[in-house]
N, C-alpha and C positions, 0 to 999 in steps of 0.2 A: 503494500499500499504506500503510494507517494503521499506525502504531506504537503500542504502550502507553508513552506518553511517561514517565509517573512509574515504572513498573517498570522501564523501560530506564534512567533516571537512577539508581534505587537500584543496579542492576547496575553501572553505570559507577563509582558512589561505592564499591561493596563491593570491586571488583577493581581500582580505580584505572586504568581503562581509558581512557587519554587518546584512543586511536584511535576509542573508541565514541562520542566526542563528534561525529564527522564525521557519523554517522547521525542523531543527536538534533537537531543544530543547523540551523535554516533559514539561507539565504545571508544574508538580511537582519536576522538577530537582532540585538537590542540588549541589552548587559550594562550594568547599574548597579551599580557597586562602592560599597562602604561607605566607601571612602577616596580615591576619585577622583572629582572634581566633575562632570566631563562624562561622559555615556554613551559607551560604546564600542561602535561600530556595525560590524556584520558579522561573519561566521563566523570568520575568521582572528584578529581582535581578540579575540573572545569565547572562542574555543579557547585562546588564550593565557592569559587570565585564569583560566579554569577549570581548565586544566592546572596551573597555579601553584597554585590553590587545592587541587587534589587532593594536591600535595605538602605544603602548609602545614597544612590543617584536618584531613584524613582520616587520622589515626592511630587506634591501637587504642581510643582513648577516645570517639572521635566517634560520636555516635548521634543519630537522628532521634527526637524524643519526642512529636511531634504532627504530624499531617497534616490539612489541610482542603483538600478537592477539590470544586470545583464547575464543571461545564461544562469549559471549556479553561484553567481556572486552578487553580493549587494553592499552598498556603502550607505549608511544611515547616519546623517548628521544630526546631533542633538545639542540642546541647550538646557541648562538647569542652574538654578541658584541654590547654593548650599553655604549655610552660615554667612549669607551676605556677599559671598563670592560668586561671581558669574563664570560658570564653566561651559566651555564649548569643546565638542569632541566629535568622534565617528566610531561607530561599530562597523567593522568590516567582517562580512560573514560569507563563508562558503559552505555549500551543502553538496551531498552526494545524490546519486540518482534516485534514491529513496526519499529524499528531502531532509535527511539527517545532517545537522551541522557538523562539519569536519574541521573547520578552522574559524576561530573568532578572535579578532584582534581589536582591541580598543586603544585609540589615540586621543590625547587630551591636550588643551591649551587653556590658558597661559600657565606659566611656571607656577604662580601662586595657587592655581587651581590643582595642578599636579601635586604640590606639596600637601594641600588640604586632603585630596583623595588618598594619598599615600597613608596619611595619619588615621583616617576614618576607615579605610579598607583593612589596615593593620589591625585595628581594634576590633572590627567585625570578624575577621579571620581568627583572631585569637580566641574570641568567645565561641566560635564555631568548632575550634579543634578540641577533640577529647584529651582529658588528662590534665 
């Protein structure tokens, strides 16, 4: 069964449905964080980062302002205000023939926003990790 990847991603974002990530992510998905040097490989690691992002980024001010979709690739530009700081970024998403996300890259600007996201994502990930 092929899924409508970008429509399903928008639904996950709108509803902050962490469980919906299970359907969207391929087992071998690779996540590229704007604040972590090495790519995070696998569904569990990617789900952890995206679940944290749902808590940090997706407040009432979050909105996608531009979408570019070609074949199995999409670039979704977003804006959001967090703690009074205006954040601008893009989600770059690639999916396979079944519609499962195989690569997810987030890029952010400006530097002040990157520093804020680094701090907030670090706190969310620390809370999410067992032990």
